[in-house]
C-alpha positions in Angstrom: -39.5 -7.7 5.2 -39.4 -11.3 3.5 -36.9 -12.8 1.4 -36.5 -15.3 -1.6 -34.1 -17.6 -0.7 -31.7 -19.0 -3.7 -33.1 -22.1 -5.2 -30.9 -25.1 -3.2 -31.7 -26.4 0.6 -29.3 -26.3 3.7 -28.6 -29.9 4.4 -27.3 -31.5 7.0 -23.5 -31.8 8.1 -24.8 -35.7 7.0 -25.3 -35.0 3.3 -21.6 -33.3 3.0 -20.0 -37.1 4.8 -21.8 -39.0 2.6 -22.0 -37.0 -0.2 -17.6 -36.5 -0.3 -17.4 -40.6 0.2 -15.6 -42.2 -2.7 -16.0 -45.5 -4.1 -19.5 -45.1 -4.5 -21.0 -45.3 -8.2 -19.8 -42.3 -10.5 -22.7 -39.9 -11.3 -20.7 -39.5 -15.1 -18.1 -41.1 -16.7 -15.9 -38.8 -18.8 -12.3 -40.2 -20.7 -11.0 -38.1 -17.7 -7.4 -38.7 -16.3 -5.1 -36.6 -13.9 -1.5 -37.2 -13.9 1.1 -35.7 -11.3 4.3 -36.3 -12.7 6.2 -36.5 -9.1 10.2 -35.9 -10.4 9.0 -32.9 -12.9 9.6 -29.8 -10.6 7.4 -26.4 -11.3 7.8 -23.1 -9.4 8.9 -23.0 -5.9 6.0 -23.0 -3.7 5.7 -19.6 -1.4 4.0 -20.1 2.4 3.7 -16.7 1.8 0.9 -16.6 -0.9 -1.5 -17.6 2.6 -1.6 -13.8 3.4 -4.9 -11.7 4.5 -6.0 -7.9 4.8 -7.0 -6.5 8.0 -8.3 -3.0 8.3 -8.0 -0.6 11.3 -11.6 0.6 11.9 -13.4 -1.0 14.5 -15.8 -1.9 12.7 -14.0 -4.2 10.7 -12.8 -5.7 13.7 -15.5 -6.4 15.7 -16.0 -3.8 18.5 -17.5 0.1 18.5 -15.8 2.5 16.5 -16.4 4.8 19.1 -14.0 3.9 22.1 -13.9 6.4 24.7 -12.2 5.3 27.8 -9.6 2.7 29.0 -12.1 0.5 30.1 -14.1 0.0 26.5 -10.2 0.2 24.8 -9.9 -3.6 27.0 -13.5 -4.9 26.0 -12.3 -4.0 22.1 -8.8 -5.3 23.0 -10.5 -8.8 24.5 -13.1 -9.0 21.4 -10.6 -8.7 18.6 -8.1 -11.0 20.3 -10.9 -13.4 20.9 -10.8 -15.0 17.3 -7.3 -15.6 17.1 -8.1 -19.3 18.2 -9.8 -19.4 14.6 -7.5 -17.5 12.3 -4.4 -19.6 13.9 -6.6 -22.8 12.3 -6.4 -20.9 9.2 -3.0 -19.7 9.6 -2.0 -16.7 7.6 1.3 -16.1 6.9 1.2 -13.0 6.2 -1.0 -10.1 6.9 -1.3 -6.8 5.9 -2.6 -3.2 7.0 -4.4 -0.7 7.4 -6.1 -1.7 4.7 -7.1 -0.6 0.7 -8.4 2.8 -0.2 -8.6 3.8 3.5 -5.3 3.3 3.3 -4.0 6.7 1.4 -6.0 8.8 4.2 -3.3 6.6 7.1 -1.4 8.2 9.6 0.2 5.9 12.0 1.4 8.4 14.4 -2.6 8.9 15.9 -2.5 5.2 16.6 0.7 4.3 19.3 0.7 5.0 22.7 -1.4 4.9 25.4 -5.4 4.9 24.4 -5.7 8.3 26.1 -3.3 9.5 24.8 -3.9 9.1 21.2 -5.8 11.3 19.2 -10.2 10.8 19.9 -11.3 12.6 16.8 -9.2 10.2 14.3 -10.7 11.3 10.5 -13.3 14.0 11.8 -16.0 12.0 13.3 -15.3 11.6 17.2 -13.8 7.9 16.1 -10.0 7.1 18.1 -7.8 5.2 16.0 -8.2 2.3 18.5 -6.4 -1.0 16.1 -3.6 0.7 15.8 0.5 0.2 14.6 1.0 -1.8 17.9 -2.0 -3.4 17.7 -1.6 -4.9 14.5 1.7 -5.7 14.8 1.3 -7.7 18.2 -1.6 -9.6 16.2 0.4 -11.0 13.8 3.4 -11.7 16.1 0.5 -14.2 17.7 -0.5 -15.5 15.0 3.2 -16.1 13.6 2.9 -14.1 10.2 4.8 -11.3 8.4 3.3 -7.7 8.0 2.8 -5.7 4.6 2.2 -1.8 5.4 0.6 0.4 3.4 2.4 3.7 3.0 0.1 6.8 3.0 2.1 8.8 -0.2 -1.5 10.4 -1.2 -1.1 14.2 -2.2 -5.1 14.6 -1.8 -7.3 14.0 0.9 -7.4 15.2 4.8 -4.5 13.5 5.5 -2.3 13.9 2.9 1.3 11.3 2.8 4.7 12.8 3.4 8.2 11.1 2.8 9.5 11.9 6.8 6.1 10.3 8.1 6.9 7.0 6.2 10.7 7.3 7.2 9.5 7.7 10.8 7.2 4.5 10.0 9.9 2.2 9.1 12.1 4.1 12.1 9.3 3.0 14.6 9.1 -0.6 13.1 12.9 -1.1 12.6 15.4 0.6 14.0 16.9 -0.8 17.3 16.4 0.7 20.4 20.1 1.2 21.0 19.7 5.7 20.7 21.0 4.8 17.2 17.9 7.5 16.0 18.8 7.0 12.2 16.4 9.4 11.1 17.5 12.3 13.9 14.7 14.4 15.8 12.5 12.2 17.6 13.9 9.0 18.5 11.1 6.4 17.6 12.9 2.9 18.4 12.9 4.4 22.2 9.1 5.3 21.3 8.2 2.1 20.6 10.1 0.5 23.9 8.0 2.5 25.8 5.0 1.4 24.5 5.7 -1.1 24.8 8.0 -3.2 22.2 11.7 -3.3 22.9 12.5 -5.1 19.8 12.2 -4.3 16.7 8.8 -5.4 14.5 11.2 -6.3 11.7 8.5 -5.1 8.7 9.9 -6.0 5.6 7.4 -5.2 2.8 6.0 -1.8 2.2 3.5 -0.8 -0.2 3.6 2.8 -1.7 0.1 4.2 -2.1 -3.3 1.2 -3.0 -4.7 1.8 -6.2 -3.9 5.6 -6.5 -1.4 7.4 -8.4 -2.6 10.7 -8.6 -2.5 13.4 -10.3 -0.2 11.1 -13.1 1.7 8.5 -13.4 6.0 10.8 -13.7 4.0 12.0 -10.6 3.4 8.9 -8.8 7.7 7.5 -10.4 9.4 11.0 -8.3 7.1 10.2 -5.1 8.0 6.4 -5.7 11.5 7.6 -5.9 11.8 9.9 -2.8 9.6 7.9 -0.7 12.1 4.3 -1.0 15.3 6.7 -1.1 14.0 7.4 2.4 12.9 4.8 3.6 15.4 3.0 3.0 18.2 5.3 4.5 16.3 4.0 7.9 16.3 0.1 7.3 18.1 -0.8 3.8 16.6 -4.3 4.0 12.8 -3.4 3.7 11.5 -3.9 0.3 9.1 -1.4 -1.4 6.0 -1.9 -3.6 4.9 0.0 -6.2 1.5 -0.4 -8.0 0.5 -1.8 -11.0 -3.3 -1.9 -10.9 -6.3 -0.2 -10.0 -5.6 4.1 -10.0 -6.4 3.9 -14.4 -4.9 1.3 -14.9 -6.8 -1.9 -16.1 -4.9 -5.1 -17.8 -7.9 -6.4 -19.7 -9.4 -3.3 -21.4 -6.8 -0.9 -21.9 -3.8 -3.7 -22.1 -1.6 -1.6 -24.0 -1.9 1.8 -21.7 -0.8 -0.8 -18.5 2.0 -2.5 -20.5 2.9 0.9 -21.0 2.6 2.1 -17.9 4.7 -0.6 -16.5 7.4 0.2 -19.0 7.5 3.5 -17.3 8.0 2.8 -14.1 11.1 0.7 -14.8 12.3 3.7 -16.6 11.8 6.7 -14.2 11.9 4.6 -10.8 13.3 1.3 -11.2 16.3 1.5 -8.6 14.0 1.9 -6.4 11.3 -0.4 -6.2 11.6 -4.2 -5.5 8.0 -5.7 -6.2 4.7 -5.0 -8.3 1.3 -5.0 -6.0 -1.0 -6.2 -8.4 -5.0 -6.8 -7.4 -7.1 -9.2 -8.5 -11.1 -9.5 -8.0 -12.4 -11.1 -10.4 -14.7 -11.4 -12.1 -15.9 -7.9 -11.0 -19.4 -6.9 -12.6 -20.8 -4.8 -15.6 -22.0 -1.2 -16.0 -23.4 1.1 -13.5 -25.9 -1.0 -12.4 -23.2 -3.6 -11.2 -24.7 -6.8 -13.0 -24.2 -9.0 -15.9 -23.9 -8.6 -20.0 -26.0 -9.9 -22.4 -24.3 -9.6 -25.6 -26.2 -12.2 -28.1 -29.4 -12.6 -29.7 -31.5 -14.9 -27.5 -28.9 -14.5 -24.7 -30.7 -15.6 -21.3 -31.0 -16.6 -18.1 -33.2 -18.5 -15.9 -34.0 -19.2 -12.1 -36.9 -20.9 -9.8 -38.0 -19.0 -7.6 -41.0 -19.3 -5.3 -43.5 -17.0 -3.4 -45.3 -17.9 -0.1 -48.8 -16.6 -0.7 -51.3 -16.5 -3.9 -51.6 -13.6 -5.4 -51.2 -10.7 -8.4 -47.1 -10.2 -9.0 -45.2 -7.7 -10.7 -41.1 -7.8 -11.7 -39.3 -4.7 -10.9 -36.2 -5.0 -13.2 -33.2 -2.6 -13.0 -31.4 -2.6 -16.4 -28.9 -0.3 -18.6 -28.4 -0.8 -22.1 -25.6 0.2 -24.7 -27.5 1.1 -28.1 -26.1 1.4 -31.9 -27.1 4.5 -33.8 -30.7 5.2 -31.9 -31.3 1.3 -31.8 -32.0 -0.5 -28.6 -32.2 -3.7 -27.8 -34.7 -5.8 -26.3 -35.9 -7.9 -23.2 -38.4 -9.9 -22.6 -39.7 -11.8 -19.6 -41.6 -15.3 -19.1 -42.6 -16.6 -15.8 -43.8 -20.1 -16.3 -43.0 -20.0 -19.7 -45.8 -17.4 -20.5 -44.4 -13.7 -21.8 -45.5 -11.0 -19.1 -44.1 -8.1 -20.7 -41.2 -6.6 -23.6 -39.4 -4.0 -23.2 -37.3 -1.8 -25.0 -34.1 -1.1 -22.6 -33.1 2.5 -21.9 -30.2 3.8 -21.5 -30.0 2.8 -17.1 -33.3 2.9 -15.6 -35.8 0.1 -13.9 -38.1 -2.1 -15.9 -41.4 -2.2 -14.5 -43.7 -5.7 -15.9 -47.7 -5.7 -15.7 -49.4 -7.6 -13.2 -49.5 -12.0 -12.7 -51.1 -14.1 -10.6 -49.2 -16.6 -9.2 -50.1 -19.3 -6.5 -47.8 -20.5 -3.7 -44.8 -22.7 -4.4 -42.0 -22.5 -6.9 -42.0 -21.3 -10.5 -39.6 -20.3 -12.9 -38.5 -17.5 -14.2 -36.5 -16.8 -17.6 -34.7 -13.2 -19.3 -34.2 -13.0 -23.0 -32.6 -10.7 -24.9 -33.6 -9.4 -28.4 -32.5 -7.1 -31.1 -29.0 -7.1 -29.9 -27.3 -6.0 -33.3 -23.9 -5.0 -33.4 -22.4 -3.0 -31.2 -25.6 -2.9 -28.1 -25.7 -5.0 -25.0 -28.1 -5.4 -22.1 -26.7 -4.9 -18.7 -29.2 -6.9 -16.0 -28.9 -6.1 -12.2 -28.1 -10.1 -10.8 -31.0 -10.0 -8.3 -34.3 -8.4 -9.2 -37.5 -7.4 -7.1 -40.9 -9.1 -7.2 -43.9 -7.0 -5.1 -47.3 -8.4 -4.4 -50.3 -6.1 -4.8 -50.9 -5.5 -1.4 -47.2 -5.2 -0.1 -44.4 -2.2 0.1 -41.4 -4.2 0.4 -40.6 -6.9 -2.6 -38.6 -10.1 -2.1 -35.5 -10.6 -4.5 -35.1 -13.2 -7.1 -31.4 -13.9 -7.5 -30.7 -14.5 -11.1 -27.1 -15.7 -9.8 -28.8 -19.2 -9.4 -28.9 -19.7 -13.0 -26.4 -21.8 -15.1 -25.7 -19.4 -17.3 -24.7 -16.9 -14.6 -22.6 -19.7 -13.3 -20.3 -20.6 -16.1 -20.1 -16.6 -16.4 -18.9 -16.1 -12.6 -15.8 -19.0 -13.1 -14.7 -17.5 -16.3 -13.1 -14.6 -14.4 -9.9 -16.4 -13.2 -8.8 -18.0 -16.4 -8.5 -14.1 -17.7 -6.3 -13.0 -14.6 -4.1 -15.6 -15.8 -3.5 -14.7 -19.1 -3.4 -11.0 -17.4 -0.6 -12.2 -15.2 1.5 -14.1 -18.0 0.9 -10.8 -20.5 2.7 -8.5 -17.9 5.6 -10.8 -16.4 8.0 -9.9 -19.3 7.8 -6.2 -18.1 7.6 -6.7 -14.7 11.4 -6.1 -14.9 12.6 -9.4 -13.4 10.6 -8.4 -10.6 8.3 -10.5 -8.7 4.6 -9.2 -8.6 2.6 -9.6 -5.4 -0.7 -10.6 -5.0 -1.4 -8.1 -2.0 -5.3 -8.5 -2.8 -7.1 -11.0 -3.7 -10.3 -13.0 -4.2 -14.1 -13.4 -6.3 -16.4 -10.3 -5.9 -18.5 -8.6 -8.1 -19.9 -5.4 -6.7 -23.0 -5.5 -5.1 -26.0 -3.8 -3.3 -27.3 -5.0 -0.5 -29.2 -6.5 1.1 -31.1 -8.9 -0.2 -28.2 -11.3 1.6 -28.0 -13.2 -0.9 -26.3 -10.0 -2.8 -23.1 -11.6 -0.6 -20.1 -13.1 -2.3 -20.0 -15.6 0.6 -21.3 -18.6 -0.9 -19.5 -22.6 -2.1 -19.6 -20.7 -5.5 -17.5 -18.2 -4.9 -15.0 -20.4 -2.7 -14.6 -22.3 -5.9 -13.5 -19.5 -8.3 -10.9 -18.6 -5.3 -9.9 -22.1 -5.2 -9.1 -21.5 -9.0 -7.3 -18.6 -8.2 -5.2 -20.2 -5.7 -4.0 -22.7 -8.1 -3.0 -20.1 -10.8 -0.9 -18.1 -8.2 0.9 -21.6 -7.2 1.4 -22.4 -10.1 2.8 -19.4 -11.6 5.4 -19.0 -8.8 3.9 -15.8 -6.9 5.8 -15.4 -3.9 2.8 -13.5 -1.8 -0.7 -13.1 -1.7 -3.2 -11.9 0.9 -6.4 -13.2 0.4 -9.4 -9.6 0.8 -10.5 -9.4 3.7 -9.9 -11.2 7.1 -13.2 -9.7 8.8 -15.6 -8.0 6.3 -19.8 -7.9 6.6 -21.5 -6.1 4.6 -20.4 -8.2 0.8 -19.3 -11.1 2.9 -15.6 -10.6 2.0 -14.6 -12.0 5.2 -13.8 -15.6 6.3 -15.0 -15.6 9.4 -19.0 -14.3 9.5 -20.1 -12.0 12.3 -17.6 -10.3 13.6 -17.2 -7.2 11.2 -20.3 -5.1 11.8 -23.2 -6.4 10.3 -25.8 -3.2 9.9 -28.4 -5.7 8.3 -28.8 -7.8 11.3 -27.4 -4.4 13.5 -24.5 -6.5 15.0 -20.6 -7.0 15.9 -18.2 -9.1 17.6 -20.2 -12.3 17.9 -18.7 -14.6 20.2 -20.0 -17.4 17.6 -18.5 -16.5 14.4 -18.9 -19.2 11.4 -16.8 -19.8 9.3 -17.7 -19.2 5.4 -16.7 -21.3 2.6 -13.4 -19.6 2.1 -11.9 -20.2 5.6 -12.1 -24.1 4.9 -10.4 -23.2 1.3 -7.3 -21.1 3.3 -7.2 -24.1 5.9 -7.2 -26.7 4.1 -4.1 -25.3 1.1 -2.2 -23.5 3.8 -1.4 -26.5 5.9 -1.4 -28.8 2.8 0.6 -27.4 -0.1 4.1 -28.6 0.1 7.5 -27.2 -0.7 7.4 -27.5 -5.0 4.6 -27.1 -7.5 5.1 -30.6 -10.1 3.7 -31.1 -12.8 0.1 -32.2 -13.2 -1.9 -33.0 -16.2 -6.0 -32.9 -16.3 -6.3 -34.9 -19.5 -9.7 -35.1 -21.6 -11.9 -32.6 -18.6 -15.5 -32.2 -19.3 -15.5 -28.8 -19.8 -18.0 -25.6 -20.7 -18.0 -22.7 -22.7 -17.6 -18.6 -21.3 -17.4 -15.5 -23.0 -19.7 -13.8 -25.6 -20.1 -17.2 -27.3 -22.8 -17.8 -24.7 -24.4 -14.8 -25.3 -24.0 -14.2 -21.5 -20.2 -11.8 -19.8 -19.9 -10.6 -16.2 -17.1 -7.8 -15.8 -13.2 -9.2 -16.6 -15.0 -12.6 -18.3 -15.9 -11.1 -21.2 -13.7 -13.5 -23.8 -14.0 -16.8 -25.1 -12.7 -19.7 -23.4 -13.3 -23.2 -22.9 -12.9 -23.9 -19.3 -12.3 -27.4 -17.3 -14.5 -28.6 -15.0 -12.0 -30.4 -13.1 -8.6 -28.4 -12.1 -5.8 -29.9 -10.5 -2.4 -28.5 -8.6 0.1 -31.3 -7.2 2.8 -30.5 -4.7 6.4 -31.9 -3.5 7.7 -31.7 -0.2 11.7 -31.2 -0.3 12.7 -34.2 1.3 10.5 -36.4 -1.9 8.8 -38.2 1.5 5.2 -36.3 0.9 2.9 -35.5 -1.9 -0.2 -33.4 -2.1 -3.0 -33.4 -4.6 -5.6 -30.5 -4.6 -8.7 -31.2 -7.4 -11.4 -28.9 -8.2 -14.5 -30.3 -9.4 -16.7 -27.0 -10.6 -19.1 -28.9 -12.0 -22.8 -27.5 -10.3 -24.7 -31.5 -10.9 -22.5 -34.2 -11.6 -19.7 -36.4 -9.8 -16.9 -36.6 -12.1 -15.0 -40.7 -12.1 -11.5 -40.2 -13.0 -8.2 -41.8 -12.6 -5.7 -41.0 -10.6 -2.1 -41.7 -12.4 1.1 -40.9 -9.4 4.4 -40.9 -12.1 8.0 -41.0 -9.9 6.4 -41.9 -6.6 5.9 -45.2 -5.0 2.9 -44.6 -1.9 1.7 -46.0 1.4 -2.1 -47.0 0.7 -2.6 -44.8 3.8 -4.3 -42.2 2.2 -4.9 -38.6 4.0 -8.3 -37.0 2.5 -10.1 -33.6 2.6 -12.9 -32.9 0.8 -14.7 -29.1 1.3 -18.2 -28.7 -0.2 -21.9 -28.5 0.2 -25.5 -29.0 -0.8 -25.2 -26.7 -3.6 -22.8 -24.3 -5.2 -24.9 -21.9 -3.4 -24.9 -23.2 -0.4 -23.4 -20.8 2.3 -22.9 -20.5 6.2 -24.7 -17.3 6.3 -26.9 -17.8 9.7 -30.3 -17.0 7.8 -28.9 -19.9 5.9 -27.7 -22.3 7.9 -28.0 -21.6 11.8 -25.3 -24.5 12.3 -22.5 -22.6 10.4 -21.7 -26.3 9.1 -23.8 -26.4 5.3 -20.2 -25.8 3.7 -17.4 -27.7 5.9 -14.3 -30.2 5.2 -14.6 -33.5 6.1 -10.9 -35.2 7.0 -10.8 -39.0 6.4 -8.0 -41.6 6.6 -8.6 -44.2 3.4 -6.7 -47.0 2.6 -6.5 -46.7 -1.1 -4.4 -48.8 -3.0 -3.6 -49.8 -6.9 -1.7 -46.7 -10.0 -3.4 -45.7 -10.9 -6.6 -45.7 -8.5 -10.1 -43.9 -9.3 -11.7 -41.1 -7.6 -15.1 -40.1 -7.5 -14.9 -36.4 -7.0 -18.3 -34.8 -5.8 -19.9 -32.0 -7.4 -19.2 -28.6 -6.6 -16.2 -30.3 -4.5 -12.5 -29.1 -3.6 -10.4 -32.4 -3.0 -7.5 -33.2 -1.1 -5.4 -36.3 -1.4 -2.1 -36.2 1.2 0.0 -39.0 0.2 3.5 -40.3 2.0 5.9 -42.1 0.3 6.7 -46.1 0.8 9.3 -46.1 3.7 8.6 -42.4 4.6 8.8 -41.7 8.1 5.4 -39.7 8.9 5.6 -40.9 12.8 5.8 -37.5 14.7 7.9 -37.6 18.2 6.0 -36.9 21.6 5.5 -33.7 23.3 8.8 -32.2 25.0 8.0 -32.8 28.7 9.6 -30.9 32.1 9.1 -27.1 30.4 10.0 -24.5 32.9 11.9 -21.6 32.9 13.1 -18.2 34.6 12.4 -14.2 33.8 15.0 -11.2 34.0 15.0 -8.3 32.6 13.9 -7.6 29.2 15.2 -12.0 28.9 13.6 -15.5 29.6 15.5 -18.2 29.9 13.9 -21.7 29.2 14.8 -25.4 29.6 13.1 -28.7 29.2 13.7 -32.6 29.2 15.1 -34.3 26.7 13.2 -35.8 24.3 14.1 -40.2 23.5 13.6 -40.2 19.8 16.5 -41.1 18.2 15.7 -39.3 15.1 15.3 -36.1 17.1 16.2 -32.5 14.9 15.7 -30.3 17.7 13.1 -28.9 19.5 10.7 -25.5 18.3 9.7 -22.8 20.9 6.7 -21.1 20.2 5.3 -17.5 22.3 2.5 -15.7 23.4 1.3 -12.7 25.2 -1.9 -14.7 26.3 -1.9 -17.8 28.6 -4.1 -19.5 25.9 -2.1 -19.2 22.7 -2.3 -19.1 19.2 1.1 -20.8 19.9 2.0 -19.8 16.2 5.0 -17.2 17.1 7.9 -19.2 16.4 11.1 -18.1 18.7 13.8 -20.1 16.6 14.5 -19.9 13.4 16.1 -23.0 13.3 15.8 -25.8 15.1 16.8 -26.0 19.1 19.3 -28.7 19.5 20.4 -28.5 23.1 17.8 -28.5 26.0 17.7 -24.9 27.1 17.1 -21.4 25.5 17.5 -17.7 26.4 14.6 -15.4 24.6 16.1 -12.1 24.9 13.3 -10.7 22.9 10.7 -9.9 24.8 8.7 -6.5 27.3 9.0 -6.1 30.6 5.7 -6.6 32.6 4.4 -9.0 30.2 3.1 -12.2 30.9 4.5 -14.7 28.1 3.4 -18.4 27.8 5.3 -20.9 26.2 5.4 -24.2 24.3 7.6 -26.4 23.0 7.6 -29.1 20.0 9.8 -31.8 19.2 10.7 -32.2 15.4 12.5 -34.9 13.8 14.6 -35.2 10.8 11.5 -36.4 8.1 10.7 -32.6 9.4 7.6 -34.3 11.5 6.6 -32.0 14.6 5.3 -33.3 17.8 1.8 -31.5 19.3 2.3 -29.2 22.1 4.3 -29.3 25.4 2.5 -28.0 28.9 3.1 -24.1 28.7 5.4 -22.0 31.2 3.8 -18.4 32.1 6.8 -16.2 32.9 7.0 -12.6 33.4 10.4 -10.6 32.4 10.2 -7.5 35.6 12.2 -4.2 35.2 14.7 -3.0 38.0 13.2 -3.0 41.2 16.0 -0.2 42.3 19.4 1.5 42.3 21.9 -1.2 42.4 24.6 1.5 43.6 21.8 2.6 46.8 21.6 -1.5 47.8 18.7 -1.4 46.6 19.0 -4.5 43.9 15.9 -6.3 43.2 15.8 -9.8 42.4 15.6 -9.0 38.4 18.3 -7.0 38.6 20.7 -9.1 36.9 20.2 -11.0 33.8 21.8 -14.0 32.1 24.6 -12.9 28.9 27.2 -14.5 27.5 30.5 -15.1 29.9 30.7 -17.1 33.0 28.7 -17.1 36.4 29.6 -14.7 38.6 29.6 -15.1 42.7 26.2 -16.0 43.4 26.6 -14.0 46.1 25.8 -10.9 44.1 28.2 -8.6 46.4 28.6 -4.8 45.5 31.6 -3.8 44.4 32.9 -7.5 42.9 32.4 -8.0 39.1 29.9 -11.0 39.1 29.1 -10.5 36.3 32.6 -10.4 33.9 32.7 -7.7 32.6 35.7 -5.9 34.5 33.9 -4.0 36.5 32.1 -3.7 40.1 28.1 -4.7 40.4 27.7 -1.8 42.2 27.4 0.1 38.8 26.3 -2.9 36.4 25.1 -6.2 38.0 23.6 -6.8 34.5 25.1 -9.4 32.4 24.4 -12.8 35.0 23.3 -13.7 37.8 23.3 -16.5 40.2 21.0 -15.5 43.1 20.3 -12.6 45.1 19.4 -12.6 48.5 16.3 -11.4 48.5 15.1 -12.8 44.9 11.7 -13.9 45.1 10.4 -17.8 45.5 8.4 -19.0 42.6 5.0 -19.3 42.7 2.7 -22.0 40.9 -0.8 -22.8 39.7 -2.4 -25.0 37.4 -5.2 -24.5 34.7 -5.6 -26.6 31.5 -5.6 -25.2 27.8 -7.3 -26.6 24.9 -4.9 -28.2 22.4 -3.8 -31.9 21.6 -0.4 -32.2 23.9 -1.0 -29.2 26.3 -2.5 -30.2 29.6 -1.2 -28.2 32.8 -0.6 -25.0 33.1 2.6 -23.7 34.8 3.4 -21.0 36.1 6.7 -19.1 37.2 6.3 -15.6 37.7 9.6 -15.5 38.8 12.6 -17.2 39.6 15.7 -16.3 40.2 18.3 -17.3 36.8 21.6 -17.5 38.5 20.0 -20.7 40.7 18.0 -22.5 37.8 21.2 -22.5 35.7 23.7 -23.9 38.7 20.6 -26.4 39.3 20.1 -26.9 35.6 24.5 -27.2 35.6 24.2 -30.6 38.1 21.1 -31.8 36.3 21.5 -31.6 32.4 21.5 -34.1 30.2 23.0 -33.5 26.4 22.3 -34.8 22.9 
C-alpha cells in the first residue's frame, strides 16, 4: 500500500535551529506590538492545569492485554515504568483514571491485590485488569502527580456502578489503616495495606461518571446526591465533580439546554458536588463523514499532491449533503486547473470522478461548491482516495493541507473560550475542571496523516492552554497520555499501533504536544499578568470564509499572534509565551515589558518544525526530531526589544529581574540513612550557602527514579528527616536538593537506597530482629534493648513492645554498601544501605551533627 505524504517534507533539526534564530531580517513586518503589564495581576496560574489522562487497559499502557501469569505481569510493569523518565521530563501534575467512556463500565475491585488473585476474564474477553488502582496510584506517586478518579455511576452496561462500590473505593484509597473501617464490612484500608501501601493515598478529586447522564438529568442529580453522601461519609475532605458536557449536553449547538441543565443541577444537587466536569475536544468534526463543511457558494479547498507513476487515475470523494426542499448542492473537482467532474451531492455517499491521465510528480487539486442555497451544506471527508487504473489500493490526498482548512481548525479555541465565559455565571461559584482537553476531530485511520499529532494541532492546543490559564481554570487534563490510533498520545510508539502492529517500543518519539506541555509546565509562573498583542495580523474563520469545521462555525477574526505572560510570586522572574499561528510568515514585533526591570540574559525556548503539517511520526520523521524544542541563552537588551517570531511556532521567554538571585545552590552531599519497620531515617551534610531556605527530599520505588515524589510539603530546615510513609520489603531510592530563599533549587544529590523490613520474630520469644524497633518521638532508650526494660520510654517493658526508639540491638545486621551510576545532573554514585540500626545512626549523628 502506498501513501501520499503531506505537502511539506520533513527537514533536519538544523532547519529549526536556524529558523528559530532571532535578529535576522523578518519575512513580514506588521504594526504589531506585544505589551506586558507585569504589575497587573489577573488570575492565579494553577499548576494543576498540566494534568493528563491514563487508561487502565494494556493496549494503551504499552503491554499485551492478555497477561496470564506473574512473569508476564512483571514484564508489563517494567514496560510501563520504562516511560516514566519521559513523563518526568514533561512533568504532569495530575493524572486521571481509569479512562473516559470506559470508566462507565469500570469495576475497581477486579484490579487490586496479587495478580494471580485477580479476575482473569475481566470484561468477558479473557483479559485481566493488569494496570489497576494500586499500579495507577504508584505511577502517580512516582511522577509527583495528584490523582483524579472517574467513578462508575452508570445504570447500564455489563458492570453497573453502585454507591457501595464508590464508597469502598474511597475507603481503599484514603482511610487510615488503624482499624477504623469507616464503611463497616470489609476493612478496605487493611486490604490496601496488605496489597503493599500502608499509608493512605489521599485521592482528593472524584468525578461522578463520564459524559453519561442516562436515563435523565433529574435521575443523575439523585445519583449525585446518593454517591456524594456515601463517599464523603468515608472521607469528608474529598471533592466530587458532576458532568457538564457530553451525554446530550451541547454547549455550542444547544446552549440554552446546557445552561438549563446547570441550573437544574445546582437546584437539585448543588450542596452535593464541588466542581463541574467540562470536556474540550475542539474543533471536532462535521457530519457522518467526519469532515469539514462547505457552506457558501464558491467555497473551495485547494491542495497539492504527488503521484509516483504515470498513468490513468480517478478520485473517490466521501460526501454528505444537507438539501433544501429537494434541491441539493453541487461539487466540482479540478485537477491541474482542469475540471474533471461535477456532481450533485447526495445525502450520503461516495462520489467517483471520471478517469484522467497524470504524469509522475506534483499536481494540484481543487474542490469547489456550487448551488449552495440557504440551508444547504456539503460535508467532505478530510482525506479523499486516489486510485490508479490497475491498482486495487488507493493513495490518499489530505485536504487538511489546504489553507482554508488550517484556518478553520484554528477557529475552535475561540469558540471554547466563549463557551467558558457564557457558562461561568451559571456555575454557582463552583470551579470548572477541564478533565479532558485537546485538539481533535474524528477520523477513520488509516492513513497515518489522519492522526492529530502534527505541529498544527500543537499550535491549536497551545491556544487552548492560553484560554485555560488566562481564565484561571484550576485543573485540566490533556487527553491522552498514550494513544496511537488517532495520535492523541504525547509519546508515539507506546500504545498498541494496529497499523504498524507494534506496541511498547523502547524508543518512543516525543510528539509536538509533548514539547508544548513540557515548555509550559516548567515555565508558567504563579500569576497571569495582563498582556496585549496590539494591531496583530489576523485571519477570518467561520461561515464568512465558506468553510467550517465542527464547532468552529462562528464568524470570527483571529490573531495570528497569541501572547500570555506570567510572573513569580516574588516578582523576580517573568515568562512570556508567544504563539505565531501564521503558516508562512515570520512576524517581527517589538516587545514591551512594563513594570519589570530585567537582566539582559534571557532564556528562550522555541518549538517549531518545517511546516504546520510536520510531525515526529516514524513514517514522516525517522529521527523523531522534526518538531522539537531549541533552548538558547541570549543577550537581549533594550525595552522595548524587537524579536522575530518564527512562522508556525511557540516561543517562550524567561526573564529575570535586575538584581535578583538566579543562582541555584550546590547539590547537597553526604546523604545517608537507615530503615526500620515502615520508617526511614535520612540525614545529610549542611550546604554552605548563607541564603539557604532548606532542603527537599524526593523518594522513588525505582533505583533510577524519576525523583518527582517530594516527601516534604515545605523545605526541611534541619539536616535530618524521618519518613514514616513507607512500606516494608520495598527498596526506596532517596535524593535531596537544596533550596534558597529566592526559590532556586539545586540539582539532585547522590542517592541512597533503603529497604524497610518488618519484625523478624516475636520480641517476647527473644527473636527480635534488627528491625523490631523503630524511631519515633521520645527520648533515646538504652542501647542494649534488653527485654523487660523500658527502652522506648512508653512506660512498659520492651518484651511487649520495643517499637518506639532503637539504639542498637545485638543482632543488628551490618550495613552493605555498593556503587553505581545514575543519569542526571548532580547524581553520581549510589550508596546502597540495606539496613543500619536506627539507634546507632542517631548516636553517631548526635555526636557529629552540625545545625544551621
